[in-house]
N, CA, C and O of each residue as an XYZ file, in Angstrom:
444
protein
N     104.917    135.646    -22.909
C     104.542    135.205    -24.236
C     105.547    135.705    -25.261
O     105.922    134.961    -26.168
N     105.988    136.944    -25.136
C     106.946    137.504    -26.075
C     108.295    136.819    -25.997
O     108.955    136.630    -27.018
N     108.717    136.439    -24.779
C     110.009    135.762    -24.603
C     109.976    134.375    -25.227
O     110.966    133.925    -25.803
N     108.832    133.695    -25.112
C     108.725    132.362    -25.710
C     108.789    132.460    -27.231
O     109.407    131.618    -27.883
N     108.158    133.478    -27.791
C     108.186    133.649    -29.236
C     109.593    133.992    -29.715
O     110.024    133.504    -30.759
N     110.307    134.819    -28.971
C     111.677    135.174    -29.342
C     112.575    133.951    -29.272
O     113.432    133.768    -30.136
N     112.396    133.113    -28.261
C     113.187    131.893    -28.135
C     112.883    130.944    -29.287
O     113.781    130.286    -29.811
N     111.608    130.877    -29.679
C     111.212    130.027    -30.795
C     111.855    130.514    -32.083
O     112.300    129.705    -32.897
N     111.909    131.826    -32.276
C     112.543    132.380    -33.472
C     114.039    132.098    -33.464
O     114.618    131.781    -34.503
N     114.666    132.212    -32.299
C     116.098    131.911    -32.194
C     116.365    130.456    -32.536
O     117.328    130.148    -33.238
N     115.511    129.553    -32.039
C     115.651    128.131    -32.360
C     115.520    127.892    -33.858
O     116.271    127.114    -34.448
N     114.556    128.574    -34.458
C     114.335    128.409    -35.896
C     115.529    128.926    -36.685
O     115.980    128.278    -37.629
N     116.040    130.088    -36.304
C     117.210    130.637    -36.987
C     118.420    129.727    -36.822
O     119.177    129.516    -37.770
N     118.602    129.186    -35.615
C     119.734    128.303    -35.367
C     119.624    127.032    -36.205
O     120.594    126.622    -36.842
N     118.461    126.414    -36.207
C     118.267    125.188    -36.990
C     118.428    125.456    -38.480
O     119.017    124.644    -39.193
N     117.916    126.575    -38.954
C     118.060    126.927    -40.366
C     119.518    127.192    -40.709
O     119.998    126.753    -41.754
N     120.224    127.902    -39.846
C     121.640    128.193    -40.084
C     122.462    126.915    -40.136
O     123.312    126.756    -41.012
N     122.213    126.002    -39.200
C     122.955    124.738    -39.196
C     122.617    123.919    -40.434
O     123.494    123.268    -41.003
N     121.364    123.944    -40.853
C     120.975    123.233    -42.082
C     121.731    123.780    -43.286
O     122.258    123.011    -44.090
N     121.788    125.100    -43.414
C     122.523    125.705    -44.523
C     124.007    125.362    -44.462
O     124.626    125.096    -45.492
N     124.578    125.368    -43.266
C     125.995    125.032    -43.111
C     126.254    123.588    -43.520
O     127.218    123.305    -44.231
N     125.399    122.676    -43.075
C     125.573    121.251    -43.402
C     125.445    121.024    -44.907
O     126.283    120.351    -45.508
N     124.410    121.580    -45.510
C     124.208    121.375    -46.949
C     125.314    122.054    -47.746
O     125.801    121.491    -48.727
N     125.720    123.260    -47.339
C     126.830    123.940    -48.016
C     128.120    123.160    -47.904
O     128.861    123.046    -48.881
N     128.402    122.620    -46.727
C     129.611    121.813    -46.535
C     129.561    120.551    -47.384
O     130.569    120.149    -47.966
N     128.398    119.929    -47.457
C     128.276    118.727    -48.288
C     128.517    119.038    -49.761
O     129.202    118.288    -50.457
N     127.946    120.155    -50.236
C     128.178    120.542    -51.628
C     129.656    120.847    -51.885
O     130.195    120.461    -52.922
N     130.308    121.532    -50.954
C     131.723    121.848    -51.115
C     132.575    120.578    -51.114
O     133.469    120.423    -51.945
N     132.294    119.682    -50.186
C     133.037    118.411    -50.146
C     132.800    117.619    -51.421
O     133.720    117.000    -51.956
N     131.548    117.639    -51.915
C     131.252    116.918    -53.155
C     132.019    117.508    -54.332
O     132.469    116.767    -55.205
N     132.173    118.825    -54.369
C     132.937    119.457    -55.452
C     134.418    119.097    -55.366
O     135.096    119.006    -56.390
N     134.920    118.893    -54.152
C     136.339    118.591    -53.978
C     136.670    117.115    -54.163
O     137.649    116.783    -54.832
N     135.869    116.227    -53.582
C     136.229    114.805    -53.649
C     135.191    113.926    -54.331
O     135.460    112.744    -54.545
N     134.041    114.437    -54.675
C     132.986    113.708    -55.391
C     132.587    112.429    -54.658
O     133.276    111.412    -54.733
N     131.474    112.502    -53.959
C     130.972    111.360    -53.217
C     130.724    110.148    -54.112
O     130.882    109.008    -53.675
N     130.334    110.394    -55.369
C     130.045    109.278    -56.268
C     131.290    108.439    -56.560
O     131.181    107.229    -56.761
N     132.468    109.063    -56.585
C     133.688    108.282    -56.819
C     134.059    107.452    -55.593
O     134.807    106.480    -55.703
N     133.541    107.830    -54.435
C     133.779    107.056    -53.214
C     132.727    105.971    -53.003
O     132.759    105.250    -52.006
N     131.798    105.860    -53.947
C     130.723    104.880    -53.827
C     129.579    105.358    -52.957
O     128.803    104.548    -52.449
N     129.468    106.659    -52.781
C     128.415    107.234    -51.946
C     127.569    108.249    -52.722
O     127.440    109.391    -52.281
N     126.994    107.867    -53.858
C     126.230    108.861    -54.627
C     124.944    109.302    -53.934
O     124.410    110.368    -54.239
N     124.447    108.496    -53.009
C     123.202    108.818    -52.309
C     123.352    110.021    -51.372
O     122.356    110.644    -51.004
N     124.591    110.352    -50.984
C     124.802    111.468    -50.052
C     124.291    112.772    -50.656
O     123.714    113.596    -49.946
N     124.489    112.966    -51.925
C     124.089    114.220    -52.568
C     122.759    114.104    -53.314
O     122.422    114.969    -54.122
N     122.013    113.050    -53.047
C     120.685    112.908    -53.637
C     119.806    114.048    -53.127
O     119.793    114.338    -51.930
N     119.078    114.688    -54.025
C     118.272    115.855    -53.645
C     117.236    115.514    -52.587
O     116.925    116.352    -51.740
N     116.701    114.310    -52.616
C     115.732    113.914    -51.598
C     116.360    113.877    -50.212
O     115.697    114.169    -49.216
N     117.635    113.519    -50.149
C     118.299    113.414    -48.850
C     118.579    114.775    -48.222
O     118.825    114.851    -47.018
N     118.548    115.833    -48.995
C     118.711    117.173    -48.417
C     117.571    117.452    -47.448
O     117.766    118.114    -46.428
N     116.394    116.955    -47.762
C     115.247    117.091    -46.864
C     115.484    116.296    -45.576
O     115.104    116.740    -44.493
N     116.103    115.137    -45.694
C     116.453    114.340    -44.522
C     117.457    115.075    -43.647
O     117.309    115.100    -42.425
N     118.473    115.671    -44.254
C     119.475    116.423    -43.489
C     118.832    117.604    -42.769
O     119.157    117.891    -41.617
N     117.917    118.288    -43.460
C     117.225    119.421    -42.835
C     116.374    118.947    -41.664
O     116.345    119.594    -40.617
N     115.688    117.834    -41.831
C     114.853    117.337    -40.735
C     115.697    116.950    -39.530
O     115.297    117.201    -38.394
N     116.848    116.348    -39.756
C     117.731    115.982    -38.652
C     118.235    117.234    -37.930
O     118.271    117.268    -36.700
N     118.621    118.256    -38.689
C     119.081    119.506    -38.073
C     117.973    120.152    -37.243
O     118.232    120.637    -36.141
N     116.744    120.163    -37.758
C     115.640    120.764    -37.022
C     115.283    119.938    -35.790
O     114.892    120.499    -34.766
N     115.412    118.613    -35.872
C     115.134    117.790    -34.698
C     116.186    117.984    -33.611
O     115.877    117.913    -32.422
N     117.422    118.227    -34.018
C     118.497    118.395    -33.033
C     118.497    119.796    -32.425
O     118.639    119.936    -31.211
N     118.340    120.833    -33.246
C     118.577    122.197    -32.784
C     117.332    123.002    -32.447
O     117.462    124.117    -31.942
N     116.151    122.502    -32.698
C     114.935    123.264    -32.401
C     114.176    122.573    -31.276
O     113.992    121.356    -31.291
N     113.741    123.359    -30.308
C     113.007    122.784    -29.172
C     111.684    122.186    -29.613
O     111.335    121.080    -29.200
N     110.946    122.904    -30.444
C     109.682    122.402    -30.970
C     110.010    121.453    -32.119
O     110.468    121.893    -33.174
N     109.786    120.192    -31.929
C     110.207    119.158    -32.881
C     109.233    118.972    -34.047
O     109.476    118.139    -34.920
N     108.138    119.731    -34.075
C     107.108    119.500    -35.086
C     107.627    119.709    -36.512
O     107.305    118.920    -37.400
N     108.409    120.736    -36.743
C     108.933    120.991    -38.092
C     109.853    119.860    -38.513
O     109.796    119.403    -39.654
N     110.697    119.407    -37.604
C     111.593    118.286    -37.911
C     110.829    117.025    -38.258
O     111.201    116.306    -39.185
N     109.753    116.748    -37.516
C     108.960    115.556    -37.800
C     108.195    115.689    -39.116
O     108.046    114.710    -39.847
N     107.714    116.880    -39.418
C     107.025    117.092    -40.698
C     108.007    116.887    -41.857
O     107.675    116.223    -42.839
N     109.207    117.450    -41.747
C     110.212    117.267    -42.799
C     110.609    115.799    -42.936
O     110.790    115.303    -44.048
N     110.742    115.111    -41.814
C     111.069    113.686    -41.840
C     109.945    112.882    -42.474
O     110.196    111.947    -43.233
N     108.700    113.246    -42.161
C     107.554    112.584    -42.787
C     107.515    112.809    -44.289
O     107.224    111.888    -45.052
N     107.811    114.040    -44.716
C     107.872    114.317    -46.160
C     108.960    113.482    -46.832
O     108.760    112.958    -47.928
N     110.115    113.362    -46.169
C     111.197    112.557    -46.724
C     110.761    111.100    -46.843
O     111.050    110.441    -47.842
N     110.065    110.598    -45.823
C     109.593    109.212    -45.866
C     108.600    108.998    -47.004
O     108.659    107.981    -47.697
N     107.697    109.940    -47.198
C     106.716    109.819    -48.273
C     107.413    109.885    -49.636
O     107.074    109.124    -50.542
N     108.378    110.787    -49.780
C     109.094    110.911    -51.056
C     109.946    109.677    -51.359
O     110.194    109.366    -52.524
N     110.391    108.981    -50.324
C     111.244    107.809    -50.497
C     110.549    106.544    -50.032
O     111.175    105.667    -49.436
N     109.268    106.451    -50.303
C     108.478    105.317    -49.842
C     108.987    104.007    -50.435
O     108.924    102.967    -49.780
N     109.488    104.047    -51.663
C     110.040    102.837    -52.280
C     111.239    102.311    -51.512
O     111.365    101.106    -51.293
N     112.109    103.208    -51.107
C     113.277    102.818    -50.315
C     112.859    102.252    -48.971
O     113.390    101.234    -48.528
N     111.912    102.906    -48.323
C     111.447    102.447    -47.018
C     110.815    101.065    -47.146
O     111.068    100.188    -46.319
N     110.007    100.869    -48.162
C     109.344     99.574    -48.352
C     110.348     98.480    -48.679
O     110.200     97.347    -48.220
N     111.360     98.801    -49.462
C     112.360     97.781    -49.783
C     113.186     97.422    -48.549
O     113.595     96.271    -48.400
N     113.439     98.384    -47.667
C     114.166     98.101    -46.437
C     113.342     97.252    -45.467
O     113.892     96.437    -44.726
N     112.038     97.445    -45.475
C     111.168     96.696    -44.574
C     110.868     95.291    -45.085
O     110.513     94.409    -44.304
N     111.008     95.080    -46.392
C     110.772     93.762    -46.955
C     109.301     93.407    -46.999
O     108.464     94.252    -47.315
N     108.980     92.162    -46.683
C     107.610     91.671    -46.807
C     106.675     92.270    -45.755
O     105.459     92.271    -45.942
N     107.224     92.771    -44.667
C     106.389     93.390    -43.640
C     105.792     94.707    -44.093
O     104.797     95.164    -43.530
N     106.391     95.324    -45.109
C     105.965     96.661    -45.509
C     104.522     96.701    -45.971
O     103.873     97.743    -45.875
N     104.012     95.601    -46.465
C     102.625     95.568    -46.914
C     101.650     95.867    -45.789
O     100.602     96.468    -46.025
N     101.973     95.465    -44.586
C     101.098     95.676    -43.438
C     101.611     96.774    -42.510
O     100.831     97.524    -41.923
N     102.925     96.856    -42.390
C     103.515     97.781    -41.440
C     103.302     99.243    -41.823
O     102.994    100.071    -40.966
N     103.462     99.558    -43.085
C     103.307    100.942    -43.525
C     101.893    101.466    -43.317
O     101.732    102.536    -42.730
N     100.853    100.753    -43.776
C      99.500    101.288    -43.531
C      99.168    101.394    -42.040
O      98.523    102.352    -41.612
N      99.608    100.413    -41.254
C      99.357    100.478    -39.817
C     100.074    101.655    -39.181
O      99.511    102.339    -38.327
N     101.302    101.895    -39.588
C     102.060    103.023    -39.051
C     101.386    104.336    -39.407
O     101.251    105.218    -38.559
N     100.959    104.471    -40.666
C     100.270    105.700    -41.076
C      98.978    105.900    -40.294
O      98.660    107.021    -39.898
N      98.227    104.816    -40.069
C      96.995    104.921    -39.287
C      97.285    105.340    -37.845
O      96.600    106.204    -37.299
N      98.283    104.738    -37.242
C      98.624    105.064    -35.856
C      99.084    106.509    -35.734
O      98.662    107.222    -34.823
N      99.946    106.944    -36.648
C     100.419    108.329    -36.617
C      99.259    109.299    -36.827
O      99.170    110.324    -36.151
N      98.376    108.974    -37.761
C      97.209    109.825    -38.002
C      96.298    109.917    -36.795
O      95.789    110.994    -36.481
N      96.084    108.795    -36.112
C      95.237    108.790    -34.915
C      95.876    109.613    -33.807
O      95.194    110.382    -33.129
N      97.186    109.455    -33.620
C      97.886    110.222    -32.584
C      97.820    111.714    -32.880
O      97.541    112.512    -31.985
N      98.074    112.097    -34.130
C      98.007    113.520    -34.495
C      96.584    114.069    -34.322
O      96.396    115.191    -33.852
N      95.591    113.266    -34.706
C      94.200    113.682    -34.543
C      93.883    113.875    -33.069
O      93.217    114.842    -32.699
N      94.350    112.968    -32.226
C      94.123    113.055    -30.787
C      94.749    114.315    -30.210
O      94.130    115.013    -29.407
N      96.016    114.611    -30.633
C      96.673    115.834    -30.158
C      95.951    117.078    -30.644
O      95.880    118.068    -29.915
N      95.415    117.053    -31.858
C      94.718    118.213    -32.399
C      93.420    118.479    -31.659
O      93.016    119.634    -31.517
N      92.772    117.451    -31.194
C      91.490    117.594    -30.492
C      91.660    117.902    -29.015
O      90.701    118.293    -28.350
N      92.870    117.729    -28.491
C      93.133    117.957    -27.072
C      93.112    119.385    -26.681
O      93.320    119.708    -25.511
């Protein structure tokens, strides 16, 4: 039990360290070349920092729950973008997706 907890902490530290490195590198690159002048202002959007963190946690942490929670928060914060990308299907697809995800999470919680 202690070894599993230590491994989990190592995974968390690794994912957090990589997240800080990625965000720090992005800020440094933005200070040097300015993403907005390249036509990429969305790269440094504050909401997208949550997306970058979720991707780092999904890649570097064995337990994917934190990465999925961060990704879910990013989706909720950018619901307008998601709906515009989905087009006319978003009226039905989003509520159905939320219901399915909620049912799956409820099922896992009761297991």
